N, CA and C atoms as a LAMMPS dump frame, in Angstrom:
ITEM: TIMESTEP
0
ITEM: NUMBER OF ATOMS
444
ITEM: BOX BOUNDS ff ff ff
-5.0000000000000000e+02 5.0000000000000000e+02
-5.0000000000000000e+02 5.0000000000000000e+02
-5.0000000000000000e+02 5.0000000000000000e+02
ITEM: ATOMS id mol type element x y z
1 1 1 N 2.739 13.674 14.711
2 1 2 C 1.967 14.009 13.531
3 1 3 C 2.426 15.363 12.997
4 2 1 N 2.488 15.499 11.701
5 2 2 C 2.875 16.735 11.052
6 2 3 C 1.747 17.754 11.176
7 3 1 N 2.112 19.034 11.155
8 3 2 C 1.092 20.073 11.236
9 3 3 C 0.162 20.059 10.037
10 4 1 N 0.666 19.649 8.865
11 4 2 C -0.176 19.669 7.672
12 4 3 C -1.197 18.54 7.676
13 5 1 N -1.119 17.62 8.61
14 5 2 C -2.136 16.598 8.769
15 5 3 C -2.021 15.404 7.845
16 6 1 N -0.906 15.281 7.103
17 6 2 C -0.828 14.159 6.177
18 6 3 C -0.672 12.834 6.911
19 7 1 N -0.031 12.823 8.066
20 7 2 C 0.051 11.575 8.828
21 7 3 C -1.358 11.172 9.252
22 8 1 N -2.148 12.162 9.601
23 8 2 C -3.552 11.918 9.932
24 8 3 C -4.293 11.39 8.706
25 9 1 N -3.907 11.878 7.537
26 9 2 C -4.532 11.425 6.29
27 9 3 C -4.29 9.928 6.072
28 10 1 N -3.095 9.447 6.37
29 10 2 C -2.797 8.02 6.261
30 10 3 C -3.757 7.236 7.153
31 11 1 N -3.894 7.691 8.393
32 11 2 C -4.779 7.008 9.341
33 11 3 C -6.234 7.021 8.866
34 12 1 N -6.673 8.148 8.32
35 12 2 C -8.054 8.253 7.829
36 12 3 C -8.307 7.293 6.67
37 13 1 N -7.367 7.252 5.724
38 13 2 C -7.527 6.35 4.586
39 13 3 C -7.533 4.895 5.047
40 14 1 N -6.627 4.561 5.937
41 14 2 C -6.566 3.197 6.451
42 14 3 C -7.869 2.841 7.164
43 15 1 N -8.374 3.748 7.972
44 15 2 C -9.626 3.505 8.697
45 15 3 C -10.783 3.271 7.73
46 16 1 N -10.795 3.998 6.623
47 16 2 C -11.86 3.815 5.634
48 16 3 C -11.862 2.366 5.132
49 17 1 N -10.678 1.828 4.829
50 17 2 C -10.598 0.453 4.346
51 17 3 C -10.901 -0.561 5.454
52 18 1 N -10.468 -0.267 6.666
53 18 2 C -10.787 -1.142 7.8
54 18 3 C -12.308 -1.208 7.973
55 19 1 N -12.961 -0.053 7.914
56 19 2 C -14.422 -0.01 8.064
57 19 3 C -15.119 -0.792 6.954
58 20 1 N -14.648 -0.631 5.727
59 20 2 C -15.25 -1.362 4.597
60 20 3 C -15.129 -2.865 4.829
61 21 1 N -13.931 -3.315 5.162
62 21 2 C -13.721 -4.755 5.364
63 21 3 C -14.48 -5.285 6.575
64 22 1 N -14.592 -4.467 7.623
65 22 2 C -15.332 -4.9 8.814
66 22 3 C -16.832 -5.016 8.559
67 23 1 N -17.336 -4.283 7.585
68 23 2 C -18.758 -4.346 7.259
69 23 3 C -19.108 -5.582 6.43
70 24 1 N -18.102 -6.247 5.91
71 24 2 C -18.33 -7.449 5.106
72 24 3 C -18.229 -8.647 6.051
73 25 1 N -19.345 -9.348 6.285
74 25 2 C -19.338 -10.387 7.324
75 25 3 C -18.557 -11.66 6.965
76 26 1 N -18.616 -12.085 5.733
77 26 2 C -17.999 -13.36 5.364
78 26 3 C -16.574 -13.163 4.849
79 27 1 N -15.678 -14.024 5.293
80 27 2 C -14.277 -13.939 4.892
81 27 3 C -14.127 -14.047 3.376
82 28 1 N -14.864 -14.961 2.762
83 28 2 C -14.784 -15.134 1.308
84 28 3 C -15.201 -13.851 0.587
85 29 1 N -16.193 -13.147 1.12
86 29 2 C -16.65 -11.899 0.506
87 29 3 C -15.602 -10.785 0.662
88 30 1 N -14.881 -10.798 1.766
89 30 2 C -13.785 -9.832 1.942
90 30 3 C -12.705 -10.075 0.894
91 31 1 N -12.411 -11.334 0.708
92 31 2 C -11.418 -11.747 -0.273
93 31 3 C -11.848 -11.296 -1.671
94 32 1 N -13.132 -11.506 -1.985
95 32 2 C -13.673 -11.082 -3.284
96 32 3 C -13.643 -9.561 -3.438
97 33 1 N -13.951 -8.833 -2.347
98 33 2 C -13.897 -7.364 -2.394
99 33 3 C -12.482 -6.913 -2.739
100 34 1 N -11.505 -7.534 -2.101
101 34 2 C -10.109 -7.177 -2.341
102 34 3 C -9.716 -7.421 -3.795
103 35 1 N -10.154 -8.527 -4.361
104 35 2 C -9.853 -8.817 -5.768
105 35 3 C -10.569 -7.833 -6.696
106 36 1 N -11.816 -7.5 -6.384
107 36 2 C -12.549 -6.513 -7.192
108 36 3 C -11.874 -5.144 -7.11
109 37 1 N -11.396 -4.805 -5.932
110 37 2 C -10.682 -3.544 -5.753
111 37 3 C -9.433 -3.525 -6.635
112 38 1 N -8.732 -4.638 -6.688
113 38 2 C -7.549 -4.75 -7.538
114 38 3 C -7.883 -4.597 -9.011
115 39 1 N -9.031 -5.124 -9.42
116 39 2 C -9.435 -5.01 -10.828
117 39 3 C -9.632 -3.562 -11.258
118 40 1 N -9.963 -2.696 -10.302
119 40 2 C -10.19 -1.274 -10.611
120 40 3 C -8.891 -0.528 -10.899
121 41 1 N -7.776 -1.091 -10.473
122 41 2 C -6.464 -0.497 -10.703
123 41 3 C -6.077 -0.733 -12.162
124 42 1 N -5.794 0.346 -12.864
125 42 2 C -5.451 0.239 -14.285
126 42 3 C -4.114 -0.452 -14.524
127 43 1 N -3.318 -0.584 -13.494
128 43 2 C -2.029 -1.249 -13.644
129 43 3 C -0.955 -0.311 -14.164
130 44 1 N 0.12 -0.892 -14.601
131 44 2 C 1.285 -0.139 -15.065
132 44 3 C 1.574 -0.457 -16.523
133 45 1 N 2.143 0.51 -17.198
134 45 2 C 2.64 0.245 -18.547
135 45 3 C 3.889 -0.627 -18.406
136 46 1 N 4.183 -1.394 -19.427
137 46 2 C 5.305 -2.329 -19.371
138 46 3 C 6.629 -1.643 -19.041
139 47 1 N 6.796 -0.404 -19.463
140 47 2 C 8.054 0.325 -19.226
141 47 3 C 8.321 0.551 -17.739
142 48 1 N 7.286 0.453 -16.904
143 48 2 C 7.475 0.649 -15.464
144 48 3 C 7.576 -0.666 -14.689
145 49 1 N 7.455 -1.772 -15.365
146 49 2 C 7.578 -3.074 -14.71
147 49 3 C 9.059 -3.462 -14.649
148 50 1 N 9.79 -2.632 -13.943
149 50 2 C 11.243 -2.782 -13.847
150 50 3 C 11.626 -3.457 -12.536
151 51 1 N 12.774 -4.133 -12.528
152 51 2 C 13.217 -4.807 -11.298
153 51 3 C 13.31 -3.868 -10.093
154 52 1 N 13.698 -2.615 -10.305
155 52 2 C 13.834 -1.708 -9.152
156 52 3 C 12.487 -1.344 -8.527
157 53 1 N 11.394 -1.553 -9.25
158 53 2 C 10.062 -1.272 -8.715
159 53 3 C 9.353 -2.533 -8.216
160 54 1 N 9.955 -3.68 -8.456
161 54 2 C 9.336 -4.932 -8.044
162 54 3 C 9.452 -5.096 -6.521
163 55 1 N 8.406 -5.622 -5.935
164 55 2 C 8.379 -5.844 -4.486
165 55 3 C 8.903 -7.252 -4.208
166 56 1 N 10.043 -7.358 -3.525
167 56 2 C 10.562 -8.689 -3.202
168 56 3 C 9.706 -9.334 -2.115
169 57 1 N 9.623 -10.649 -2.134
170 57 2 C 8.906 -11.357 -1.081
171 57 3 C 7.434 -11.595 -1.358
172 58 1 N 6.946 -11.148 -2.507
173 58 2 C 5.548 -11.404 -2.867
174 58 3 C 5.45 -12.732 -3.604
175 59 1 N 4.323 -13.409 -3.454
176 59 2 C 4.135 -14.694 -4.113
177 59 3 C 3.967 -14.533 -5.615
178 60 1 N 3.547 -13.378 -6.056
179 60 2 C 3.423 -13.102 -7.488
180 60 3 C 4.13 -11.782 -7.778
181 61 1 N 4.471 -11.574 -9.031
182 61 2 C 5.164 -10.334 -9.379
183 61 3 C 4.288 -9.146 -9.026
184 62 1 N 4.868 -8.222 -8.27
185 62 2 C 4.155 -7.039 -7.786
186 62 3 C 5.093 -5.855 -7.89
187 63 1 N 4.548 -4.727 -8.35
188 63 2 C 5.341 -3.513 -8.528
189 63 3 C 4.709 -2.345 -7.8
190 64 1 N 5.583 -1.503 -7.232
191 64 2 C 5.191 -0.246 -6.596
192 64 3 C 6.09 0.841 -7.158
193 65 1 N 5.487 1.814 -7.812
194 65 2 C 6.252 2.883 -8.445
195 65 3 C 5.936 4.198 -7.747
196 66 1 N 6.978 4.862 -7.2
197 66 2 C 6.729 6.141 -6.546
198 66 3 C 6.728 7.287 -7.547
199 67 1 N 5.929 8.263 -7.255
200 67 2 C 5.963 9.523 -7.995
201 67 3 C 6.297 10.606 -6.997
202 68 1 N 7.409 11.277 -7.209
203 68 2 C 7.844 12.333 -6.3
204 68 3 C 7.389 13.663 -6.878
205 69 1 N 6.621 14.414 -6.096
206 69 2 C 6.092 15.684 -6.582
207 69 3 C 6.757 16.855 -5.886
208 70 1 N 6.69 18 -6.523
209 70 2 C 7.34 19.194 -5.981
210 70 3 C 6.727 19.644 -4.664
211 71 1 N 5.514 19.174 -4.354
212 71 2 C 4.906 19.543 -3.073
213 71 3 C 5.475 18.715 -1.915
214 72 1 N 6.47 17.848 -2.212
215 72 2 C 7.105 17.046 -1.175
216 72 3 C 6.332 15.796 -0.811
217 73 1 N 5.305 15.494 -1.579
218 73 2 C 4.495 14.312 -1.291
219 73 3 C 4.749 13.23 -2.334
220 74 1 N 4.534 12.013 -1.92
221 74 2 C 4.703 10.867 -2.809
222 74 3 C 3.333 10.344 -3.229
223 75 1 N 3.277 9.874 -4.453
224 75 2 C 2.066 9.269 -4.994
225 75 3 C 2.497 7.961 -5.635
226 76 1 N 1.761 6.899 -5.377
227 76 2 C 2.176 5.579 -5.812
228 76 3 C 1.265 5.01 -6.885
229 77 1 N 1.892 4.342 -7.844
230 77 2 C 1.2 3.524 -8.83
231 77 3 C 1.615 2.09 -8.544
232 78 1 N 0.739 1.157 -8.878
233 78 2 C 1.043 -0.233 -8.526
234 78 3 C 0.396 -1.201 -9.502
235 79 1 N 0.872 -2.441 -9.429
236 79 2 C 0.298 -3.506 -10.228
237 79 3 C 0.794 -4.831 -9.668
238 80 1 N 0.088 -5.898 -10.022
239 80 2 C 0.509 -7.235 -9.64
240 80 3 C -0.069 -8.238 -10.627
241 81 1 N 0.608 -9.367 -10.743
242 81 2 C 0.163 -10.429 -11.64
243 81 3 C -1.018 -11.2 -11.063
244 82 1 N -1.241 -11.148 -9.753
245 82 2 C -2.339 -11.866 -9.099
246 82 3 C -3.331 -10.858 -8.52
247 83 1 N -4.614 -11.146 -8.667
248 83 2 C -5.646 -10.199 -8.24
249 83 3 C -5.632 -9.889 -6.75
250 84 1 N -5.404 -10.878 -5.9
251 84 2 C -5.404 -10.603 -4.46
252 84 3 C -4.234 -9.692 -4.094
253 85 1 N -3.078 -9.942 -4.69
254 85 2 C -1.917 -9.068 -4.456
255 85 3 C -2.162 -7.686 -5.048
256 86 1 N -2.796 -7.656 -6.204
257 86 2 C -3.106 -6.37 -6.837
258 86 3 C -4.057 -5.556 -5.957
259 87 1 N -5.016 -6.24 -5.343
260 87 2 C -5.924 -5.55 -4.43
261 87 3 C -5.19 -4.973 -3.233
262 88 1 N -4.3 -5.757 -2.638
263 88 2 C -3.564 -5.279 -1.46
264 88 3 C -2.595 -4.161 -1.808
265 89 1 N -1.864 -4.309 -2.92
266 89 2 C -0.899 -3.264 -3.271
267 89 3 C -1.64 -1.99 -3.682
268 90 1 N -2.801 -2.128 -4.287
269 90 2 C -3.609 -0.954 -4.65
270 90 3 C -4.106 -0.246 -3.399
271 91 1 N -4.537 -1.021 -2.419
272 91 2 C -5.003 -0.452 -1.157
273 91 3 C -3.877 0.315 -0.473
274 92 1 N -2.706 -0.316 -0.349
275 92 2 C -1.577 0.357 0.305
276 92 3 C -1.116 1.579 -0.484
277 93 1 N -1.099 1.473 -1.807
278 93 2 C -0.696 2.617 -2.631
279 93 3 C -1.628 3.794 -2.38
280 94 1 N -2.921 3.52 -2.268
281 94 2 C -3.876 4.596 -2.002
282 94 3 C -3.702 5.168 -0.6
283 95 1 N -3.523 4.297 0.382
284 95 2 C -3.378 4.757 1.77
285 95 3 C -2.188 5.714 1.913
286 96 1 N -1.089 5.413 1.251
287 96 2 C 0.123 6.214 1.439
288 96 3 C 0.305 7.325 0.406
289 97 1 N -0.434 7.302 -0.678
290 97 2 C -0.322 8.377 -1.683
291 97 3 C -0.784 9.702 -1.084
292 98 1 N -0.047 10.742 -1.427
293 98 2 C -0.366 12.071 -0.912
294 98 3 C 0.309 12.385 0.411
295 99 1 N 1.197 11.489 0.861
296 99 2 C 1.898 11.665 2.131
297 99 3 C 3.34 12.096 1.886
298 100 1 N 3.916 12.714 2.883
299 100 2 C 5.331 13.066 2.809
300 100 3 C 6.173 11.857 3.206
301 101 1 N 7.435 11.892 2.853
302 101 2 C 8.345 10.83 3.257
303 101 3 C 8.409 10.684 4.763
304 102 1 N 8.448 11.808 5.48
305 102 2 C 8.497 11.754 6.943
306 102 3 C 7.256 11.101 7.529
307 103 1 N 6.092 11.4 6.957
308 103 2 C 4.867 10.786 7.462
309 103 3 C 4.86 9.288 7.213
310 104 1 N 5.37 8.886 6.069
311 104 2 C 5.408 7.459 5.751
312 104 3 C 6.319 6.713 6.706
313 105 1 N 7.495 7.267 6.968
314 105 2 C 8.423 6.545 7.849
315 105 3 C 8.017 6.63 9.324
316 106 1 N 7.208 7.614 9.688
317 106 2 C 6.773 7.7 11.081
318 106 3 C 5.462 6.953 11.336
319 107 1 N 4.852 6.419 10.289
320 107 2 C 3.601 5.675 10.428
321 107 3 C 3.823 4.424 11.271
322 108 1 N 2.97 4.207 12.243
323 108 2 C 3.051 3.024 13.105
324 108 3 C 2.439 1.837 12.368
325 109 1 N 3.28 0.927 11.933
326 109 2 C 2.82 -0.199 11.125
327 109 3 C 1.846 -1.105 11.87
328 110 1 N 1.803 -1.021 13.188
329 110 2 C 0.847 -1.83 13.949
330 110 3 C -0.592 -1.453 13.598
331 111 1 N -0.788 -0.263 13.077
332 111 2 C -2.132 0.163 12.677
333 111 3 C -2.68 -0.736 11.561
334 112 1 N -1.788 -1.36 10.791
335 112 2 C -2.235 -2.284 9.741
336 112 3 C -2.917 -3.523 10.323
337 113 1 N -2.655 -3.801 11.6
338 113 2 C -3.3 -4.946 12.24
339 113 3 C -4.818 -4.826 12.208
340 114 1 N -5.319 -3.588 12.149
341 114 2 C -6.77 -3.365 12.101
342 114 3 C -7.398 -3.939 10.839
343 115 1 N -6.594 -4.178 9.805
344 115 2 C -7.113 -4.797 8.585
345 115 3 C -7.388 -6.291 8.78
346 116 1 N -6.871 -6.846 9.878
347 116 2 C -7.043 -8.264 10.227
348 116 3 C -6.546 -9.183 9.114
349 117 1 N -5.365 -8.845 8.622
350 117 2 C -4.776 -9.638 7.546
351 117 3 C -4.445 -11.059 7.99
352 118 1 N -4.24 -11.241 9.29
353 118 2 C -3.91 -12.578 9.787
354 118 3 C -5.05 -13.557 9.553
355 119 1 N -6.291 -13.08 9.493
356 119 2 C -7.416 -13.963 9.213
357 119 3 C -7.821 -13.933 7.741
358 120 1 N -7.46 -12.878 7.05
359 120 2 C -7.875 -12.713 5.656
360 120 3 C -6.912 -13.372 4.67
361 121 1 N -5.612 -13.287 4.944
362 121 2 C -4.611 -13.751 3.984
363 121 3 C -3.797 -14.919 4.522
364 122 1 N -3.271 -15.704 3.608
365 122 2 C -2.36 -16.777 3.99
366 122 3 C -1.062 -16.151 4.511
367 123 1 N -0.263 -16.9 5.256
368 123 2 C 1.006 -16.34 5.747
369 123 3 C 1.896 -15.809 4.613
370 124 1 N 1.921 -16.501 3.49
371 124 2 C 2.737 -16.038 2.365
372 124 3 C 2.264 -14.698 1.829
373 125 1 N 0.954 -14.53 1.722
374 125 2 C 0.398 -13.254 1.252
375 125 3 C 0.627 -12.144 2.275
376 126 1 N 0.499 -12.465 3.568
377 126 2 C 0.77 -11.459 4.614
378 126 3 C 2.217 -10.993 4.53
379 127 1 N 3.146 -11.927 4.314
380 127 2 C 4.551 -11.542 4.16
381 127 3 C 4.712 -10.606 2.974
382 128 1 N 3.988 -10.88 1.902
383 128 2 C 4.029 -10.009 0.738
384 128 3 C 3.543 -8.616 1.053
385 129 1 N 2.474 -8.51 1.845
386 129 2 C 1.942 -7.196 2.231
387 129 3 C 2.99 -6.429 3.033
388 130 1 N 3.663 -7.107 3.947
389 130 2 C 4.686 -6.416 4.73
390 130 3 C 5.897 -6.057 3.863
391 131 1 N 6.162 -6.825 2.834
392 131 2 C 7.204 -6.444 1.872
393 131 3 C 6.786 -5.198 1.097
394 132 1 N 5.501 -5.106 0.767
395 132 2 C 4.985 -3.906 0.096
396 132 3 C 5.167 -2.693 1.002
397 133 1 N 4.826 -2.861 2.269
398 133 2 C 4.973 -1.773 3.233
399 133 3 C 6.435 -1.349 3.369
400 134 1 N 7.344 -2.322 3.425
401 134 2 C 8.771 -1.997 3.524
402 134 3 C 9.239 -1.218 2.29
403 135 1 N 8.729 -1.582 1.131
404 135 2 C 9.085 -0.882 -0.106
405 135 3 C 8.596 0.566 -0.037
406 136 1 N 7.359 0.761 0.409
407 136 2 C 6.803 2.112 0.553
408 136 3 C 7.624 2.908 1.555
409 137 1 N 7.986 2.291 2.679
410 137 2 C 8.795 2.982 3.68
411 137 3 C 10.174 3.345 3.129
412 138 1 N 10.731 2.468 2.301
413 138 2 C 12.017 2.771 1.67
414 138 3 C 11.912 3.996 0.774
415 139 1 N 10.841 4.086 0.009
416 139 2 C 10.622 5.274 -0.821
417 139 3 C 10.429 6.503 0.066
418 140 1 N 9.718 6.33 1.177
419 140 2 C 9.517 7.443 2.107
420 140 3 C 10.825 7.924 2.704
421 141 1 N 11.682 6.974 3.085
422 141 2 C 13.007 7.329 3.634
423 141 3 C 13.831 8.096 2.609
424 142 1 N 13.817 7.61 1.374
425 142 2 C 14.574 8.266 0.306
426 142 3 C 14.096 9.712 0.128
427 143 1 N 12.79 9.905 0.133
428 143 2 C 12.236 11.253 -0.015
429 143 3 C 12.586 12.124 1.18
430 144 1 N 12.48 11.588 2.387
431 144 2 C 12.788 12.355 3.593
432 144 3 C 14.262 12.767 3.612
433 145 1 N 15.155 11.858 3.198
434 145 2 C 16.575 12.173 3.182
435 145 3 C 16.933 13.192 2.097
436 146 1 N 16.164 13.207 1.032
437 146 2 C 16.455 14.164 -0.042
438 146 3 C 16.118 15.597 0.372
439 147 1 N 15.318 15.736 1.424
440 147 2 C 14.927 17.062 1.893
441 147 3 C 15.894 17.628 2.922
442 148 1 N 16.843 16.787 3.383
443 148 2 C 17.792 17.212 4.416
444 148 3 C 18.889 18.038 3.803
């Protein structure tokens, strides 16, 4: 973990979403929460819906756009054509926003298992979520390497 605590920040944000989803007893209601969460995301302007920002492997068109700031942290904007994907990409964008590239690449992806995506999403949607994570990690690697 970094001294500035941003890796801890990733864990805290993830835990907040795990707690929210765990408090919702019915699977259908979790699914609805995720879609409602996606609706809150304002999305992207058309100029940012570029192939280089598109997440490969998603069942619907999904974009993750990094914002590199002078403080060395990344902030993500996202959008998707499907509400469930939009909810997941919005959740991941929030979890990783405000983190350094090093924190993103050192994040233990097994921690995502706490979201219980295996019971919440179809295999195709789960693959899409892991593609989103790989895209975020790629942006994190790029940022970490730019600091060397």
